[in-house]
Each structure stands twice: as structure tokens, then as C-alpha cells.
C-alpha positions in Angstrom: -6.0 -18.9 1.4 -4.0 -16.3 -0.5 -3.4 -13.1 1.3 -5.8 -10.5 -0.2 -4.3 -7.1 -0.5 -5.3 -3.8 -1.9 -2.7 -2.7 -4.5 -3.5 1.0 -3.8 -2.4 0.7 -0.1 1.1 1.9 -0.9 -0.1 5.2 -2.3 -2.4 6.4 0.5 -3.5 4.0 3.2 0.0 2.7 4.0 2.1 5.5 2.4 5.6 5.0 3.7 6.2 8.6 4.7 2.9 10.4 5.5 0.8 7.5 6.8 3.2 4.9 8.2 5.8 7.3 9.4 8.6 5.1 8.0 11.7 6.3 6.2 11.1 9.9 7.4 14.8 10.5 8.3 16.0 10.7 4.7 13.0 12.8 3.7 13.4 15.3 6.5 17.2 15.6 6.2 17.8 15.3 2.4 14.8 16.4 0.4 15.5 20.1 0.5 15.7 20.4 -3.3 14.3 18.7 -6.3 17.6 17.1 -7.3 18.2 15.7 -3.8 14.7 14.2 -3.6 15.1 12.6 -7.0 18.4 11.1 -5.9 17.0 9.7 -2.7 14.0 8.3 -4.7 16.2 6.7 -7.3 18.5 4.9 -4.8 15.5 3.8 -2.7 13.6 2.4 -5.8 16.6 0.7 -7.3 17.8 -1.0 -4.1 14.3 -1.9 -2.8 12.8 -3.4 -5.9 15.8 -5.6 -6.9 16.4 -6.7 -3.3 12.8 -7.8 -2.7 12.6 -9.6 -6.1 15.8 -11.5 -5.4 15.1 -12.3 -1.8 11.8 -13.9 -2.5 13.8 -16.9 -3.7 15.3 -17.4 -0.2 13.6 -20.4 1.4 11.1 -19.6 4.2 12.5 -22.6 6.1 15.6 -20.6 7.0 15.6 -19.0 10.4 14.0 -15.5 10.4 17.2 -13.8 11.7 19.3 -15.3 9.0 16.8 -14.4 6.3 16.8 -10.7 7.4 20.6 -10.7 7.4 20.6 -12.0 3.8 18.1 -9.3 2.8 20.5 -6.7 4.2 23.5 -8.2 2.4 21.6 -8.3 -0.9 20.5 -4.7 -0.5 24.1 -3.7 0.2 25.2 -5.4 -3.0 22.6 -3.5 -5.1 23.5 -0.2 -3.4 26.9 -0.2 -5.1 25.5 0.1 -8.7 22.7 2.3 -7.5 25.0 4.9 -6.1 27.3 4.8 -9.2 24.3 5.4 -11.4 23.0 8.2 -9.1 26.3 10.0 -9.3 26.2 9.9 -13.1 22.6 11.2 -13.2 22.5 13.8 -10.4 26.2 14.7 -9.8 28.6 13.9 -7.1 27.8 17.0 -5.1 24.2 16.0 -4.7 25.1 12.5 -3.6 27.7 13.8 -1.1 25.2 16.3 0.3 22.8 13.4 1.1 25.6 12.0 3.4 24.7 8.9 5.5 21.0 9.0 4.6 21.5 7.2 1.3 23.4 4.2 2.8 20.8 3.7 5.5 18.2 3.0 2.8 19.8 -0.5 2.7 17.9 -1.3 5.9 14.6 0.3 5.0 11.4 -1.2 6.4 10.1 -2.1 3.0 12.9 -4.7 2.8 13.1 -5.8 6.4 9.5 -5.7 7.5 7.0 -5.5 4.7 8.6 -8.5 2.9 7.7 -10.8 5.8 4.3 -9.4 6.8 3.0 -8.7 3.3 5.0 -9.1 0.1 6.2 -12.7 0.5 2.7 -13.9 1.4 1.5 -12.9 -2.1 1.9 -14.6 -5.4 4.9 -13.4 -7.4 3.0 -11.3 -10.0 0.8 -9.6 -7.5 3.8 -9.1 -5.1 5.8 -7.3 -7.9 2.8 -4.9 -8.6 2.4 -4.3 -4.8 6.0 -3.5 -4.3 6.1 -1.1 -7.2 3.1 0.8 -5.8 4.7 1.1 -2.4 7.9 2.4 -4.1 5.9 4.9 -6.2 4.1 6.1 -3.1 7.4 6.8 -1.4 8.9 8.4 -4.5 5.9 10.8 -4.9 6.0 11.8 -1.3 9.8 12.3 -1.4 9.7 14.3 -4.7 6.7 16.5 -3.7 8.4 17.3 -0.4 11.6 18.3 -2.2 9.8 20.5 -4.7 7.7 22.4 -2.1 10.6 22.8 0.4 12.9 24.2 -2.3 10.1 26.5 -3.5 9.2 27.8 0.0 12.9 28.1 1.0 14.4 29.9 -2.0 11.6 30.5 -4.6 13.2 28.0 -6.9 12.4 24.6 -8.4 15.4 22.6 -9.7 17.4 25.8 -9.7 14.9 27.7 -11.8 13.5 30.9 -10.4 9.7 30.8 -9.6 7.9 34.0 -8.6 6.5 33.6 -5.1 5.1 36.1 -2.6 7.4 35.2 0.2 10.0 32.6 1.2 10.6 30.6 4.4 14.4 29.8 4.6 13.8 27.6 7.6 12.3 25.0 5.2 15.9 24.0 4.3 16.6 23.0 7.9 15.8 19.8 9.7 13.2 21.6 11.8 11.5 22.7 8.5 11.5 19.1 7.3 9.8 17.9 10.5 7.2 20.7 10.2 6.5 19.9 6.5 6.2 16.1 7.0 4.0 16.7 10.0 1.6 18.9 8.0 1.7 16.4 5.1 0.9 13.5 7.4 -2.1 15.5 8.8 -3.4 16.2 5.3 -2.9 12.5 4.2 -4.8 11.2 7.2 -7.6 13.7 6.7 -8.0 12.7 3.0 -7.9 9.0 4.0 -10.5 9.4 6.8 -12.7 11.4 4.5 -12.6 8.7 1.8 -13.1 5.9 4.3 -16.1 7.6 5.8 -17.8 8.2 2.5 -16.9 4.8 1.0 -18.4 3.0 4.0 -21.4 5.2 4.4 -24.4 3.3 5.8 -22.3 0.2 6.7 -21.3 -0.5 10.3 -17.8 -1.9 10.5 -15.9 -3.1 13.6 -12.8 -1.0 14.2 -9.5 -2.7 14.1 -8.8 -1.8 17.7 -12.1 -3.4 18.9 -11.4 -6.5 16.9 -7.9 -6.7 18.2 -9.3 -6.7 21.7 -11.5 -9.6 20.9 -8.6 -11.5 19.4 -6.7 -10.8 22.6 -9.3 -12.6 24.6 -8.6 -15.7 22.7 -4.9 -15.3 22.8 -4.7 -15.2 26.6 -7.4 -17.9 26.9 -10.1 -15.8 28.5 -12.9 -17.0 26.3 -16.3 -15.5 26.8 -18.7 -17.7 28.8 -21.7 -16.7 26.7 -22.2 -18.3 23.3 -23.8 -15.2 22.0 -20.6 -13.3 22.5 -18.5 -16.1 21.1 -20.6 -16.2 17.9 -20.3 -12.4 17.6 -16.5 -12.7 17.7 -16.6 -15.5 15.2 -18.7 -13.5 12.8 -16.3 -10.6 13.1 -13.4 -12.9 12.4 -15.1 -14.4 9.4 -15.5 -10.9 7.9 -11.9 -10.0 8.7 -10.5 -13.0 6.9 -11.2 -11.0 3.7 -8.5 -8.5 4.7 -6.0 -10.5 6.7 -3.1 -8.3 5.7 -4.6 -5.4 7.7 -4.3 -7.6 10.8 -0.8 -8.9 10.0 0.4 -5.3 9.9 -0.5 -4.7 13.5 2.8 -4.0 15.3 1.6 -5.1 18.8 0.9 -8.7 17.7 3.3 -11.1 16.0 2.2 -12.9 12.8 2.1 -16.2 14.7 -0.1 -14.7 17.4 -2.6 -13.3 14.9 -2.7 -16.6 12.9 -3.2 -18.7 16.0 -6.0 -16.4 17.1 -7.6 -16.8 13.7 -7.4 -20.6 14.0 -8.9 -20.7 17.5 -11.7 -18.3 16.8 -12.7 -20.0 13.5 -12.5 -23.5 14.9 -14.6 -22.7 18.0 -17.1 -20.7 16.0 -17.6 -23.5 13.5 -18.2 -25.9 16.4 -21.0 -23.7 17.8 -22.6 -22.7 14.5 -22.0 -25.9 12.5 -20.3 -26.1 9.1 -23.6 -25.1 7.4 -23.9 -22.0 9.6 -27.2 -23.1 11.1 -26.1 -23.4 14.8 -27.8 -24.8 17.8 -31.0 -23.6 19.3 -29.2 -22.4 22.4 -26.6 -20.5 20.4 -29.1 -19.0 18.0 -31.4 -17.7 20.8 -30.8 -14.0 21.3 -28.2 -13.8 18.5 -28.2 -13.4 14.8 -27.2 -16.1 12.4 -23.8 -15.7 10.8 -24.1 -13.4 7.8 -21.6 -15.4 5.8 -21.5 -19.2 5.4 -18.6 -20.8 7.1 -17.6 -22.4 3.8 -17.0 -18.9 2.4 -14.8 -17.7 5.2 -13.0 -20.8 6.3 -9.2 -20.3 6.7 -6.4 -22.7 7.0 -3.6 -21.7 9.2 -0.2 -23.3 9.3 1.2 -23.1 12.8 4.6 -24.4 11.7 5.7 -21.6 9.4 3.2 -18.8 10.4 1.8 -18.4 7.0 -1.8 -18.1 5.8 -2.5 -20.7 3.2 
């Protein structure tokens, strides 16, 4: 089946800076003013978007290590025009002040990680929209950080004087950047948890950690001896197939492990409950019937290339 993704993930749930904790080095070190934050955002957006769109054409049959190397080479090529345009837009002084933190955007996790676990599993049109949202999420985080740090540190925004009650010069330092990003991450998570709690009010949902533990039982071969427990895990798996990308983003399991676990759980669950979801008398006793028909949640897993089809 096609990987189902929420196009809003890049703005809040998987925000590159405040939620995922990725690419925080350029934000902490460089975004001390509005001009610097805009320069970082421009280079990141230019390089990431063009690299991901181009690298989608690289065959998935090529070895993963070589594919990632090609992604990096493509990003390095696009970095050259990006930095030339950035100098003309923001000035050489701003670019020089950013130092090494602009070149390291070539190896950002959006290109080297998200492409494999998310973007290249989507259709081209949806992938483009998804990538743009992730880039916008980073750009907003980066720009807001630059504006507020410049305001707090010097009482200015883009060099223009803004009346403030007090200033905190430490916001220009690396320590100030760590502090600001930490506070921002806390606020982002509070907002996300608040929205999640209210959106799912009255609905009991299995946590990702609990479900990962169930998947682990199948991965290491320690299947439950009780059919009631097996059916419970199967039902949870059937529900989770609607949001596979959330599982593929788990860092402690490889894509192949996750997909093989899906295959094992779905196959065994269908054997116990039957394709029509009726199940045997022994399995049905003391347990609930699956809430979704197996036909609605059946997944096909390709063990050869590690993709969900």
C-alpha cells in the first residue's frame, strides 16, 4: 500500500528543530540576527529541495551506501549556486559570519535520512508537498529564532531599533542559542501534547512505545502462547497500518525489521481470525472480534527491497 503521511508533520509533530532535534547546530550557532537566519534558511531550502527532487530518480536497486553518497554529491553541487545567490542577497559578511555551518547543510538529515524513511516511499506529487512543508517548518523555526534572539540581545530586528524593556546580550552566544532552542522545544512539545490530548479525547490509543514492544516480541521470535494476546497484537497492527510512517521513523528499529514484523503479525493474525475476520471459537472466546476487517488492513511487504507496497 502507499505510505500514508500527514502533510502537516513537518510544521509541528516532526519539526526539524524543536521536535526532532535535528539541524540544531546551525540554528544555535548562526541564527543570532534576522539576516543570518534568513541566509541559513535560504541555503537549506535551495539545497534540500533540489537535491531531494533530483535524487528521487536514483534507482532503489543501487546499494544504500552508494545512494547516500550520491545524495551528498548532488547536494554539494547545488550548494555552489545556493551560496552565490545567498551572497548576492544577504551580503558576503553575513555568509562569512555563518562559517562552516552553511556547508554542513549539505549533509542534513532531511536529505540523508527522511528521503529513505519517508519521502521516497510516497508518490512524486505528495512527496514534493511533504518536502516543502518540512522545509517551511525549518525555515519558520530558524527565522523566528533569529528574530527573537536579535531582539532580546540588542533590542533590534534586522538592524532597526525596537523599544524593549531590557536586553539579554547572552542571547548572541552559543549558550544563549542552546537556552532558546531548549525553551522553544519545550513549548512545541507542550502545544503538540495539548492538541493530541484534545484531538483524541474519548479514544483509547496504544502508545508507540507499547506497540513497539509488541513488535519486538515477533522480531525475536518470542510469540505469545495465548491466542487472545496474539489477536490483540494483530488488531493493534491492523490499526497501525494506517500510519506506517510513524513506525518507520523509529530510530531503534531498521525499516526492514519493522516491515518484517508487520508481515509476521499480519500473516499470523489472519490465520487465527480468518480472512473474513470471524475467527475460531477458541480464539474468539475471551477476546473481542477484530474491529476492522482484515481486507481493510491487509498489507503487502516486500522483503527484498524493504518497501511497503
